[in-house]
N, C-alpha and C positions, 0 to 999 in steps of 0.2 A: 504494500500500500504506500502510495506517495503522498507526502504532505504538500499541498498546494499553497501558493502565495496567498490565495483568498482565505484559506484556513488560518494561516499565520496572522494575516491582517485582522480576521474576526476575533482571534484570541487576544491579540494586542488591544483591540478596541474594547473588549470586555474587561481586560486588565486595567486599561486606562479609566473606564467608567467606574470600576470598583475603587480604584485609587482616588478618583475624584470625590466619590461619595465619602470615603474615609476622611479625606482632607477637609471637606466641608463640615463633617460631623465634629471634627476636632476644633475647627474655627468657631463653630457654634458653642462648643463647650467652653472655649476661652472667653467668648463674649459673655456667657452666663457667669463665669467666675469673676471676670472684671466687673460685671454689674453688681455682684454681691460685695465686691470690695469698694463700691462707691463710684466707680467710673461710669461715665455715660457715653453714648455714641458721639462721635465727633460732630460738633455743630459749630457753625461759623460764629465767632464773636466779632463784634465791630472792632476795626483796627484801633489799636491803642488802649482798648479796655482790658482790664485785668480782673479776673475773677478767681474764686476758689474752686470752681468746678474742675473735676478730673475727667479727661477725655481719653478713650481708648483709641488705639490706632485702627486703621482700616484692616480688617481681617478677611482674607480670601483663601478658600481651599483651592489649591491648584495641583496640577500634575506636570512633572517634568517630561521632557521629550522621551526619556527612557522609561516612563511609566511610574516613577516614584511619587507618592503623595507628598505634598508640601503645603504648609500654611504660610502665606505671604503676609507679613506684618507691615503695614504702611507707616507713614510719618505720624509722629505723636508730638504734641506740645512739650516743651522742656519741663515745665512743672509736673505734668502728668508722667513723663518718663522718669523723672527723679523720684516721684512717689512710687511708681511701679518698681523701680530698682530697689528702693527701701523695703518694699513688701517682699520681693523675691529674696533679698539678702536675709531678711528675718526668717523666711521659710527655710532657706538653705541652712542657716545656723541651727534652727530647731531640728531639722532632719539630721544634721551632723551630731547634735547632742543626743538625739534618740539612738543613733547608731553607736555612739561611744558608750552609752549606758547599757545597751543590750549585749555588749561583747563580753 
């Protein structure tokens, strides 16, 4: 039995579809997590105005040419990025402490 180019393309397409679904699901999970942390969808603020709102970056589930799922993180305001970095550092330290105490 010979494998045809059409069969290979069909498999590749299915793999790309599945990878895209996985990537979009993870992007949605990140949106929900950021929402629970107090971040809101990126909305345009008038130029020069400063507020306390935290905005999340644009999140897109994508697939590379080779079929690997990826989540693209867009631009994020500096204040929001700084707050997100603080949250991630705190989570990393907590995880490190957990690992050290369970050894």
